[in-house]
C-alpha positions as CSV (number, residue, x, y, z in Angstrom):
1,M,96.2,115.3,82.1
2,S,96.3,115.6,78.3
3,D,95.1,119.2,78.8
4,W,98.1,119.9,81.0
5,A,100.5,118.4,78.4
6,T,98.8,120.5,75.7
7,R,99.1,123.7,77.7
8,L,102.8,123.0,78.2
9,A,103.1,122.5,74.4
10,F,104.2,118.8,74.5
11,S,104.3,117.2,71.1
12,S,101.4,115.0,70.2
13,V,103.7,112.0,70.4
14,D,104.9,112.9,73.9
15,R,101.3,113.6,75.0
16,T,100.2,110.2,73.7
17,K,103.1,108.4,75.5
18,F,102.4,110.2,78.8
19,V,98.6,109.4,78.7
20,T,99.3,105.8,77.7
21,A,101.7,105.4,80.6
22,A,99.3,107.1,83.0
23,S,96.5,104.8,81.9
24,E,98.5,101.7,82.5
25,L,99.7,102.9,86.0
26,G,96.1,103.9,86.9
27,R,94.8,100.5,85.8
28,N,97.5,98.8,87.9
29,A,96.6,100.8,91.0
30,L,92.9,99.9,90.5
31,V,93.4,96.2,89.7
32,H,96.4,95.3,91.8
33,G,96.2,97.9,94.6
34,G,92.4,98.0,95.0
35,G,92.3,101.7,94.1
36,G,94.3,104.6,95.1
37,T,95.1,108.2,94.2
38,M,96.9,110.0,91.4
39,T,98.2,113.5,91.7
40,I,99.6,115.7,88.9
41,A,101.9,118.6,89.1
42,E,103.9,120.9,86.9
43,V,107.7,120.6,87.5
44,L,110.8,122.4,86.3
45,K,114.3,121.3,85.7
46,G,116.1,124.5,85.1
47,E,114.0,126.1,82.4
48,Q,112.6,122.8,81.1
49,P,109.0,122.2,82.0
50,G,107.5,118.8,82.8
51,L,104.6,117.0,84.3
52,R,104.9,114.6,87.3
53,L,102.3,112.0,88.2
54,D,102.3,110.2,91.5
55,F,100.2,107.0,91.8
56,E,99.7,105.6,95.3
57,D,97.8,102.6,96.5
58,E,97.5,100.7,99.8
59,G,97.3,97.3,98.2
60,K,99.3,94.2,98.8
61,G,102.5,95.8,97.3
62,I,105.0,94.1,95.1
63,A,107.3,91.5,96.6
64,D,109.9,91.7,93.9
65,V,109.9,95.0,92.0
66,A,112.8,94.0,89.7
67,Q,110.9,90.9,88.6
68,A,107.7,92.9,88.2
69,M,109.5,95.3,85.9
70,T,110.7,92.4,83.6
71,D,108.9,92.2,80.3
72,G,106.8,89.1,80.2
73,Y,106.2,88.8,84.0
74,S,102.6,89.0,85.0
75,S,100.7,88.4,88.3
76,A,97.4,88.8,86.4
77,R,97.7,86.5,83.4
78,S,98.4,89.4,81.0
79,L,101.2,90.0,78.5
80,G,103.4,91.4,81.3
81,L,104.4,94.6,79.6
82,G,102.6,97.1,81.8
83,L,105.3,98.5,84.2
84,G,108.2,98.0,81.8
85,G,106.2,99.6,79.0
86,A,105.2,102.5,81.2
87,R,108.8,103.0,82.2
88,R,109.8,103.2,78.5
89,L,107.2,105.8,77.7
90,V,108.2,108.5,80.1
91,S,111.4,110.5,80.8
92,E,111.7,109.4,84.5
93,F,110.2,106.5,86.4
94,N,110.4,105.5,90.0
95,I,108.7,102.8,91.9
96,I,108.7,102.1,95.7
97,S,106.6,99.2,97.0
98,H,106.3,97.7,100.5
99,P,104.6,94.3,100.6
100,G,101.5,94.5,102.7
101,R,101.4,98.3,102.6
102,G,101.2,99.4,99.0
103,T,103.0,100.9,96.1
104,R,104.0,104.4,94.9
105,V,104.9,105.1,91.3
106,T,106.2,108.5,90.2
107,V,106.7,109.4,86.5
108,I,107.9,112.6,84.9
109,Q,107.6,113.6,81.3
110,W,109.9,116.5,80.3
111,K,109.0,118.7,77.4
112,R,111.5,118.2,74.6
113,R,113.3,121.3,73.4
C-alpha cells in the first residue's frame, strides 16, 4: 500500500497517515471481525488521484457505530482511539456495520495538490 502511495507521489506525511490508518483498520478486522479482506484501488475525483481501501469482515458487527467512533470507547480494553483515530488520518471515512453479519470500512486518501 505504501508503494501505491509512493507511485502516486503522496507526501511522506500522507503516506504515513494512510498506512497508520490501514494498520489500525486491518487490526480491527482481525481482532474484532475474526479476519476479513482488504482491497485497494486507485480512484480519481476529477483530476485528483487517490487511494481507496475497503476492509470487510463477517464478524459480530458493531451494535452502536456512533459509540464505537467515540474517543475513549473500547470493547477490547484498549485506549479506544482506533476508529476515531483512523477517521482523522484519512480524507474520507465510511463505516457500515450489521450486528451479527460484519463490518465494512472504506477509507480514501486524496493526493494533496
